[in-house]
N, C-alpha and C positions, 0 to 999 in steps of 0.2 A: 634513800633514793639519790642517785648521783646525777650531776648535770652533764650536759653534752661535753664531749672531749674538746679540748682546745685545738684549734687548727694547727697543722704542722706543715713544714715544707713550703711549697708554692702558695698554698692556701693561707698560711700564716703571713707570708710577705704581702699578699694581696689585702689581707685584713688590716695590717699595719698601714698600708698605703691608703686604704679607705679612711682610717682614723686621721691620717695626716691631711687628706683632702678636706675632710669635714672640719678640722680645726682651722684650716685656711679659709674656708667658706664662712665660718663664724667671724673671723677677723675682717673679711671682706664686707660682710653685712654690717659689722660694727662701724667700719670706716665710712660706709655710705651715709651714716648719720652725722658725720663731721662736716665742717665747712671746707671750702675749696682750698684755702691755704694750708689747713691741717692735713688734708689728703696729700697735697703736693709735698709736704715736708716728710710725712711718715709712710704713705702708701700702705702696704700690708706688712711692713717690717715691724713686727710687734715686739713688746718687751721680752716675750718668750724666745722669739727669733734672735734677739740681741744676745740673750744669755747663751743660746745655742752656738753663737759665733764668737765665743770667748769674750763676751761682753762688749763687742764692738758696737758703739752707738750708731755709727754710719754703716750702711750696707757695704760689705766687703766686695772687693773685686776678685772674683774667682777666675784666675788667669789660666789655670790648667785646662786644656781642651777636653780632657777625659775624666770620667768618674770611676773610682774604685768601688766594686760591689762586694757586699758581705759574703756572698756565696753564689753558686750557680742558679739557685732559685731567684735570688734578687736580680741577677743579670737577666734571666729569662723574662721576669715580670716587667722589668724596666724597659727592655728593648721591645717588648710586646705592647707597650703603652698601657700596662695594667696597673701601674702605681706611679705616683709622682716621682720623677727622677730627671736627670739631665743627660747622663750617658756620654754625650759628645756635644760640644758647643755648636756644631753645625745644626743640631736639632733643638737644643735648649741649653740653658746655663742659669745658675742661680742669680747672678747679677742682672742678666737680661730679664729674668722673671720679675724681679722687684721693679724694674723700670716699666715693663709691660703692664703689670698690675696697676701701677700708679697712673699710667696713661689711660687705661681702660676706665678707672674710677673717675678721672677728671673729665674725659670725653662724655661720660654718661651722668655727670654731676647734675642733680636737680632736674633730671629729665624723666625719671621713672623707667628708664631703659636699662636693661642688663646687657653688658658688652664684654668682649674679650679683645686682647691685642696681641700682635706679634711684631717684634722689632726686626728691622732689616738693616743691611749694611749701608744703605743710602736711601734718599727719597725716591730716586728712580726705581730702585729695587722694590720699594713699597708700591709704587704705581703698577709695576708689572705683576707683582704678587696679588694685587687687588683685582686686576682686570683679567689676566690670562686664564684663570680657572673657568671663566664663563665663555671662553672661546673654544672649548673642547668640542670634538666631533659629537654630533647628536644622533648619528645613524641615518639621517635623512639625506645627507649629501648636499644640503643647501648651504650656500655661502652665508656665514654669520655676519651681522652688521652691528655697529655700535654708534651711538649718538653722542657727540662730544661738543662741549662749549669751545669754540675756536680760540677765544682769548685765553691762552694758557702758556705755561712755561715752555721754552724752546725744546727742552729735552722731552717733555711730555708730547709735544707736537710731533717730534721725530719718532717717538716710540709708536704712536698711533699711525702716522703716515708712512713710515719706512718699515719698521719691524713688523707691524701687524698688517697694514694694507698691502705694501709692495711685496714683502717676503712671505706672508702667510695667507694673502688673499682675502683678508677681512674687509668688508665694505664699511669704511669710516665715513660717517655723515656729519659734517660740521655745522654747528649752529653759530652763525656769525654774530647775532645779537642775542646773548643768553637771557636778556630780560624779556624777550618775546617767547612766552611760554607756548603759544600756539605753534611756533617754529619747531620747538622740541617735539610736540605731538605729531606734527605733519611728517616727521622723519622716522617715526616709530612704526614698525610693522611686524609681521610674524617671524621675521628673521632676526629681530633685534635681541641682543643678549644683555646689554647694559646701557645706562646713561651715565655720563661723566662730566663734571664741571668743577671749576675752581671758584672759590668764594672767600675773599675777593681774588681776582686773577693777577698773575704776575706776567707782564709788568704794567698792563693797562688798567688794573684795578676794576675791571668789569665785575659785575655781580649778577646773580640770578635768584629767582624766587624759589628757594629750596622746597617749601611745602607744596607749591603748585607743580613743580617738576617731579617731585617724589610721587605725587598722585598720578602723573602721566606714566611714570615707570611702573608703579604698582598695578595700574589698570592693565598694563601689558604683561604683568607677571615677571618683571625683571627688576634688578636692584638699581638704586641710584648711588653712585660713588662720588664723594665730594673731597676735593683737595682743599683743606682748610689751613694750609701751612701759614699763610699770611696772618690769619686771625688768631690762631691757636685756640685751645679750649678755654682760655681765659676770657675771650671775647665772643666766641661763637661755638656752639655745640650742635652740629648738624643732625646728629642722631635724634635729638629732641625735637627737630623740625621735620622729621620724616625720612631723612637719609638712612641708608642701610649700612654703608661703609664709609669711613673717613680715612684719608691718607695724609701723612705729614712728611715733609722733608724736615726731620728733627734737627738737621744741621743748621737750620735757620733760627727763628726766634726762640724756640724751645731751648736749644743749646747755644745761647747767645754769646757765650764767651769765645766761641770760635775754635774750640779745642777738640771737637769731635765731628765726624760725619756719620749720620745715621738717618734711618727712616722708620716709619711705623704704619701698620694697618690696624685700625680699630673697627670692629663690626658688632652691630647689635645681634642678639640671638634671635633666630627665626626670621630669615630673609627670604625674599622671593627669588627664584631662579628657574629658567627653562631647562637647564642642564645640570648634571652633577648628582651625586648621591644625597640622601637625606641628611647625612652628617654635615655636608656643606651648608645646607639651609639652616640647620639647627645651631651651629657654632662655627661660622665661616673662618674666623681667625684661628681657632684651634685646628680646624681641618687643614688650613694652609700650612700651619706650623708642622703638623705631623706628617704631611704628605708632599705637596708641591715644594714647600720651603726646604724640606729635608732633601729632596732630590735635586733641586736647582742650586742650593747652597749659598744663598745671599746673606750669610750670617753676619751679625754685628759683633765687633770686638767687645769683650767684656769691659775693657778699659774705656772704650768710647761710650758704652752704656752708662758707666759710672760717671763719666764727665757730663753726659746729657742729664742724668738723674740729678746731679748736683745743681745744674742750672735750673732744672724744672722746679725746684723747691721754691724759687722766688718769682715764678712766672707771672702771677697776677699783678704783683706790685710793679714789675718791670713793664708789662704791657700797658698798665695804667699810666705810668710816668711817660713812657716813650710815645704813647698815643697823644697825650696832651702836648708834648713837644712837637710832634708831627703836625698837629692841627695849627699851631702857631707858624710853623714853616710853610705849610700849605697856603695859609692866608697871606703870608708875605709874598710868595710866588704868584699867587692869583692877582695881586695888585701891581706886580712889576711890569713895566711897559714892554720889556723884551720877551716876556713869556706869553705864548699864544693861548695855552690851555693847561690847566692843572687837573690831573686825574687823582682824586682822593675822595673816597665815599663819605667823608665827614663834611665836605663842602656842600652847601645847599644847592650850588649850581651843578653838581655832579649828577649824571643821569641815573646812577644807582643809589642816590642818597636816601630816597624814601624806603626802599627795601632794606638798605643797610641799617637805617635808623630803627626800623622795626625789629631786626634780627640780631644786631651786634650790640651786646650789653656786657659790661664788665661784671664778671662773676662776683656776686655778693655786694656789688655796688661800690661807690667811691669810698665809703667809710668802712667797708668790709662787713657791714651789718645789714645789707639788703637795700639801702637807698639806691634806686635805679640810676644808672649812669651809662650813657652811650660812649663807647670808645671804638675807634676805627683803625687802629693799628699804626705801625711805624713806616709803612711803605707807601710811596706815591710815585707818580710819573708826571713829567711836564714837558711840553714841546716849546720850541723856540720859533718866533716869528720868522727869523732869518734862515731857517732850515738847518740841515745837518752840519754845514760848515760852522755855523754859530754854536751848535751843540758840542762839536769837537773843541772849539775854543773855550767854551765855558767849562767843559769837563777838565781840560788841561789846565785851567786857571784855578782849580780847587787846591787848597793847601791843607786845610783841616780834614775835610771829607776825603776819604780814601777812594782811589779808582780801582775797582775790583768787581768781579762778577758775583759776589756774595751778597747776602741781605740778612736782615734780622740780627745784626751784630750789636754789641755794646758800643762799637765805633761806627760812626756814620759812613756810609759807602754809596758810591754812585757809579753808574755805567751807562753806556749807550747800547741798548739791547740789539739794535739792528746790526751792530758790528761785533757783538759778543755773544750773549746768551741765545739770540735768535738768528745768528748769522747763517747757520747751515740750512735753515728751511727756505732760503731764497726769497726773492721779491714776492712771488705769488703767495707763498706760505705766510709771509709777514703781512701781506694785505688781508688774507683770510683771518689772521689772528689779531688784526688791528694794531700793528707795531710800526708806526711811521719812523722814518729815518732820523727825524729831529727829536725823537723822544729820549729824554734822560730819565732813568729810573733812580730814585733816591730813597735810601733806607736811613731813617733818622735814628741815631743811637742814644747813648746815655749822656752825651755832652750837654752843657747848658744850651738851650735852644737859641739864645742870643748869639752865642759864638758860631753856631751852625749858620744862622741867618747872616751874620757878618761875612762869613766865608763865601756864602752863595752870592751876596751882594757884590763883593769884589770880583768874583768870577764872572758874574753877569755883565760887568762893565765891558767885557770882551765880546759880548754878543753883537 
């Protein structure tokens, strides 16, 4: 008696692809049993993958934009998405893949959620790739609406207000106080396609109740998208709190060395949506990668992916140390007579402290073994009693802290958002987003906190 004939041609290529996918899923499942730091260091780059890459211990940078195929069957299967492949970096790339898999595992760490990720060329590309698929025509002719937390990054505000609302006719409904869950609910109706908020927000450090707002979204059959750039998965994992999609400007705290610009979309499997095919609901990140991402082309450079992946390996330890430094700086500023108000969720006086203390926890605790520890990130904002002229004088007086529009760096950085990151949205837009003209945004880096405080103290003498 003879067995079944071995598959040949296209069938053989598909069979080998299925074996590759199964092996990767086994590695993914094995890594889910590891702790946060181990996942950050290894991702799914296994010992077998190391040997397959000439023994390279570190994930290689695949800089060639195109893949060579063994034969026409392999080419057909790859471009038909029938087997794991990369084909062309605009669609996929091995270095990006290792980065995406690591992010997906970290964002879903200890949540019980299964997730996928797609890396993008910038944080703004990630926001657009996360939101735009839900704004598609639904055949009814009705104008779609979105509900957005108003305290947000200036580029995000412009994307929703200009690109979506003014250019595409989307009804953008702003929640001025994201902590007011009832306000979110009041703005949701039959035209709503998604809810979107930053946790914490840039630059006012506003927060919102993710589980409560997720419930509002899910009651309406739409997804909740959370920008968790400031917190990173080391301190906050929104998917475990009910969010459907997380976006990051990877350029910030994740890639803290400042050598790469990148973004990412991480989505749980099985999300709610009023529009789109079943594939979008089943695995949103994969759907985006294979279709909208492929067609719009916001690809991340493999070199930048490797730079971000290198920084990602030490994320938890960095966010722990820099959060502790930021707390010391925030307490100094809070006590300074020239400072009107400090926005930092770690301060008991901050409006969002209760929610932040409930939801923002250092992964695996301060000792790496599970002892709970609240950490609130490295970003803060503070206003000057003497208004914007004083803010300008203080900013100009900084010597150690750099004046730049960046944040999340190993070097401390400060800016005045009203004249930089939020300049283009105008006075009305800044009022909606709670960005006063006297606000200085400060990102505390890896310097000794006493030196940062000394620099601030000298600059504040100019207030």
